[in-house]
N, C-alpha and C positions, 0 to 999 in steps of 0.2 A: 384662572389665568390672571397674572398680575396686572395692576392698573397701568394703562399706557401713559408714559411720560411725554409731555410736550417737548418737541425738539426744535432747535433753530432750523430755519428753512434752508435745506441744502439742495432743494429741487431746482434744476436749471430749466428755465423756460425760454423757448424760441418761438415767438409769436408768428413769425413769417410762415413757418411750416405747421403751426398749431401742434407743436410737439413739446413734450416735457421729458427731460432726462432725469430719472429717479435713481439715486444710489441706494442699493439694498444690501443689508448685512445678513449673514446667516445661510446663504445659498451654498450648496455643495454638490449638486448633481442636476441632471436634466429634469428630474421629477420636480425639483424645486421651481424650475423655470415655468413648468406647466401649471403648477398650483398658483403661482403669482399671476401668470397671464390670465387664467380663468377668473381670478378674483378681481383683477383690475378691469376686465371687460364688463363687469357688473356695474361699474361706476357710470352714472348717467353722463352721456356726452362722449365717452371713450369709444372709438370705433376700431382701434387697432393697437396691439401691444407686442413689442419684441423684447424679450427678457434674455440677458446673457449672463450666465453664471460665471464665465471666465472674466468678463469685464466688471461684474458686480453691479450692473445697471439694468434699468427697464426703460425702454423708449415708449412713451405713451402718446399716441396720436388722438386728437379729439376735435370736436366741433363745439362752437359756442364758448362757454366759460365753465371751467371746473375748478374747484378749490383744492389747494394742496392738502388740506386737512382730510378731504375725502379719499385722496390717493393714499395718504399715510395710514388712514384707518383700514383701508382694503389690504395694504401690505401687512399691517399688524394682525389683522383678523386671520390670516393664513399662517401665522407663526413666525413672521420675519420683522425686521425693523429698518427704518430709514437711516442711511449713513454709509460711509465707506468701510468696507471690510478689509482688515489687515491680514486676513487668513491666519488668525491666531491658532495656536496649537489646540486650544480647547474651546468648544462652542459655548457661547453665552446665551443661546436660545433655549428658554425653559421648555419649549415644546419638544425639543430633541430628547430631553431627559424624561419627560412624561411618557413619550412613545417608547423609550428604552425600558422603563420600569414595566410598562404593559407587556412588552415583548419578552422580558425576563420572566414574568409570571406565566405567560403563555407557554414558554419553552419548558419551564419546570413542570407544568401541568402535562404537556405532551410527553416529556421524559418519563414521568412516573406512570402514566397510562401505558406507554410502550413497554416499560419494564414489567408492569403488572401482567400484561398479556404475553410476556415471554418473547417479544420481538428480538431481543438481543441474543437469544439462544436458538436462532433458526438453524435447522439442520435437515439435510435430505438423506437420511440413512447414514450408516457408518462404514460402508464398504470402501476400500481404497484400492480397488483393482484398476489402476490407471491405464492398463492395456485396453480397457473398454472406453471408447470415446464418449459414450453416454454418461459414464461415471465422471469423466473429466468435465463434461458440460454441467453436471449437477454441482460439482465442486465450484465451478465458475459462478453458477447461479447463487450458491451460498456466499461466495466471496463478494459478489456484487451487492449483496444485502447486508454484509457485515464488515469485514476488515477492509476490503477495497472501497466500501462506502465511507469508511472512517478516514482513509488516507486519500485515495484517488478521488472518490466522490466528494470528500470535503474540499479538496483543492478545486475540483470542477464547480462545485456549488458556489465557492467564493468568487471564482472568475465569472461564472454565468450570472450571478446576482449583480456583479459590477456592470456587466454588459447590459443587462436588462434595465438597470438603474440609469445608466447613461443614455439608453436608447428607448425611452418609454413609448415613442410613437411607432416603433417597429411592431409588426404583426406577430401573433403567436408563432406562426410558421417561420418567420424570419429569425425569431429568437431561438427556435428549436433547431434550426438548420446547423448552427455551429456544433451542437452536441451530436448530431447524426454523423457529421464529417469527422468529429473527434473520435467517435467509436469506430468508424470505418478505418481511420488511420491507425488506431490501436490494434484492430484485428490484423490489418495488413502487416504492420511492423512485427507483431507477435509471431506471425507465420514465418517471416524472413529471419528474424533473430532467433526464433526457436530452432530453425533448421541449422543455423550457424553454431549455436551452442551444442546441438546434438552431434554435429560433425567434429568440431574442434575441442569439445570437452569443456573444462571449467574456466576458460579464459575470461568469460564475462561474469563469473560468479564472485560476488563481493563477500568479504569476510564480515563478521559481526560488527567490528569497530567501524568499518566503512559504511555498512548498512545503518548503523546507529547515527553516524554523522549526517548521512543523507536524510534520514527520518527527521532529525532535528532541524535541518535546513528547510525541508518541506513544511514542517510545523511552524517555523518562523514566518515563511511566506504566507501560510494560511492565517496566522495571527494578524499580520499586517493587513491582509485582505479583509479580515473580519472587522478590525478596528476602522478601516476605511468605510466599510459598508454600514456600520451603525451610525455614522455621520456626526459623532460628537468630537472628533479630532480633525478639524479641517486642514491643519498643517500637514497631515499625512498624505493629502492629495498630491503632494510634490513627489511622492515615491511611486514610480511606474515600473511594472514588471514586463519585460520583453524577452524573447528568445535571443541567444547569442547571434551576432551578425553572421558568423561563419555558417550557422545552420540555415539562415535565411538565404545566403548565397548558394549553399549546397542544394536547397530545394527550389532555387530559381525565383525567390520571392523578392520583391522590390523593397530594399532596406529603408527607403524613404517613407514607406507606409507601415513601419514597424508598430507604431502606436495605434494603428487602425486594425479592425478585424479583417482577416483574409482567410479564405477557405484553406489555402495551403498551410498557413500558420497553425490553424486548428488541427489539420491532418497530421502535421509533424509533432505537435504537442501531444496528441493522442499516442503516437508511436513512442515518444520519450517516456511514457509511463511504464514501459517495459523495465526501466531501471529504478522505478520507485519501489521501496521495500515493503510492499504488501505481503503479509505472511503467506497467503495462498499462492501468490505469484512466485515467491521464493521456493515454495515446495514443488510447484510445477517445473520450475527451472532446474531444480536438483534432479527431478525425474528425467527431464529432457536430456540433461548432461549425461546421466548414467546410462541412457539408452544407446548412446554412441551412433545414432541414426539420424540422418537429415530428415527423412520422411516422418519418423516418430516424433522428433523434436518439433517440426513444423506443425503437424496435426495436433499435438498435445497443447502447444501454446496458443495456436489459432482457435481451437475449439474452446479452450479455457477463456480466452478474451471474448469470444462470442457469448459464452455463458454469463459473463459479467455485464454485458451490454444492457439487458433489461433494467437492472438496478441503476446503472449510471445514466441511462436515457430517462429514467423516471425523475432523476434530479433535474435534468434539463427541462423536461416537460413542466415541472412544478414552477420553475422561475419564468418560463415562457408564458404561462397563463395569467400571471399577476400583472395588473395594470390599474390605473386610476388612483383614486384617493387611498385605496387599501395598500398601495405599493410602499408607501413610506414606513408604516409600522411593520409591514412584512419584511422589508429589507433589514430592518433592525433585528427582527427575529432571526433571520438567516445569518446576519453578522455575528450574533451571540452564539448561534449553533456552530459556525465555522471556528470561532474563537475557542469554544469548548473542545472541539475536535483537535485543534492545534495544540492545546495544552496536553491532551491525551497522547498525541503523537510525539511531542517533545519529551514527555515523561518516558515513553517507550524507547525513544532514541537514546536517552541518557542511560536507561537500563541496559540496552545493547552495548553501549560504549563502556560499560563497567562502572558507571558512576552511581553509587548507592545514594538514593534520596533519603533524607531524614524522615523518620516516622514520628509525628508530633504526639507527645504523651507517653512515648516509649521510654523506659528506664533502662539504661545500659549498666550492667553490673560487671565489675572487674574482679576476677579471682586473684587472691593473694599468692597462690601457688599454681604451677602448671597442672592441667588436668591429667591425673595419672592413668586414667583408663577411659575407654569408650563405653558409655551406657545407653546408647541409642537403641530403642526397641525395634527400629526399622533396619538395623544393621546387624547381621549375624556372621559369625566366623565359621567358615566351612573349608576344611583342608588348607588352612593357612591363608585363605582369601576372604576379604570382607565382601559379603553379598548384600547389596543395597536394593531394596524392592520399592518400586514407585509405580503408580497408576497414572496414565494420561487419559483424560476424557475431554469433553467439549469445553469445560470450564477451567482447564489447566492441569496442574500436577498435584497429586496427593499421595503421601505427604510431599512437602517440597523443601524441607530443611533436614539435613543429616549431619551427624558428627562421625568423622572417620579418622583412623590412625595414619599418621605420617609413615611412609616407607613400607606400608603393607598393601599388596595388590588389591584392587577393587573390581568387583564384577557388578556392574550397574544394570539391573534387570528392569526394563520399562515395559509395562503391559498397556498397550494402546487399546482403548475400547471405542474410540470414535476418531476417525481420520478427517472428518469434515470440520476441522478446527485448525486455527493457526498453531495451536499447541502441538500438532502432529509433526511440525517441522522444528527440530530442536537444535539450538546453537550453544556453543561454549568456546570462546576464543582461547581460554586458558587450557582447555583440554584438546583443542583442535578438532572439535566435533561440529559437524554440519550435516545433519541426518534427517531424512524423512521417515518417520515411524510407520511401520506396517502394523496392521491389526494383529493383536496377540503379543507375544514376548519379543522384545528387542534387547540385545545385549551390547553394552559398551564397556570396555575394559581399560583401566589406567592405574597408575601407581602414583599417589601424591608424594611429592618430594620436598615440599616446603610447608612450614606452619603458616597457613594462609586461608583465606576464604575463596573457594572456587565457585564462580557464578555460572548459571546456565539459564537459558530463557527460550521462548519460542522465537521464530525468525523475525517477528515484528516487535518483540520486547513486551508484549501484553502480559504474558505469563512468565514467571521466573521462579527460581529456587536457588539454594546454596548448599555447598558442602563445607562444613567447618572442619578444617584439618587440625588435629591436635597431636602433640608429641607424647606418645604413651610411655616413653622412657626419658623423663626429665633429667637435667644435669644433676649429677651426684647420686642417681639411683642405679641399681644394677638389676 
């Protein structure tokens, strides 16, 4: 820790009440208040302390005489300094960066351990008989521990970490209650909206570009929440996320309390996740739409949401149990995790929106003359039709890049070997494809009409592939 510099005495003393008002720099949450209060109460003569992060001060009540130097040392010992905080955009507190480095090392360690044990490849069998509600529940359980955890869980983790950070005195039960209500709202709305899309068809089904935009938007919200949680950008505290006023009025929630937690607000927020582009959610919605039944749609979406609940409640339980001195580095760990998930989701959203991200180190070659013929081993010509064969499994599509001829019909044969994956729901805005793959062979037919790259991906943008369309009859040839 760097050597403490002596500062001019900015501490205001009011002898009549035996009180000192101490300006403190570097506070950004309620946990900071608790750390400073605990340290100042250790100073001999101090019998009461009130710390306000919003005002940037500590009120110190004492008996007898205490020196300002002892107060300054106590503040410095817990990682803060004396003086007025201008809420600068970047923290100048070295302790924040020390904790952040430790959190980064811990996150990298957890990631490689989880990857080594195959946590990211969780699957509960490969059947996709969605007429069985037990199978739908297992799909939900898989989603709650994978893609829903990445998107919905990442968003919930960011919000819950902020709630726990701002309310460190709350009990574990009080911190866990919002997550229980969130999941109840999620199940309730999934049942209602599942019935609606089952009856009315595809009016709630978003196209790939819209899903991509929504994924990017959620990713940006998660990124801001993560940056706020790591605590090194105090200026970002000015940004607050609340539900639209119209939704509060519709749910009968007092709009004056928008910035405070309400059970109603948590319930509505859980319901709104129906519209978030989790890959499995999209797949279940496609099935509910195709059923044409209110009952099938309601049961499918409701049981699916119930299946995701254990994973999402686990996120809530994790943040609810953390308190005390460990909370500060833990929230930095959570903030970095949420930021990582946000980058993952923004990348997926760009992929869905048709924005090709550059691959560093890749060398792009340009042919001097148009390709005269197709020599892709995965494309065969059968009776004047280009037959493209691809396998979909838990880890995506194999192969995933094909070269096909312009103007020649294509029969795209996709063999699905595992439906408990986001990859089983395939999107392509250019081909007008929005399909949930069944186990075994699935056939999609189209005719490429332009020299272009046709992109396809899973409904979350995690897994993708391309068709490179070439003109087999260049200008000037016969």
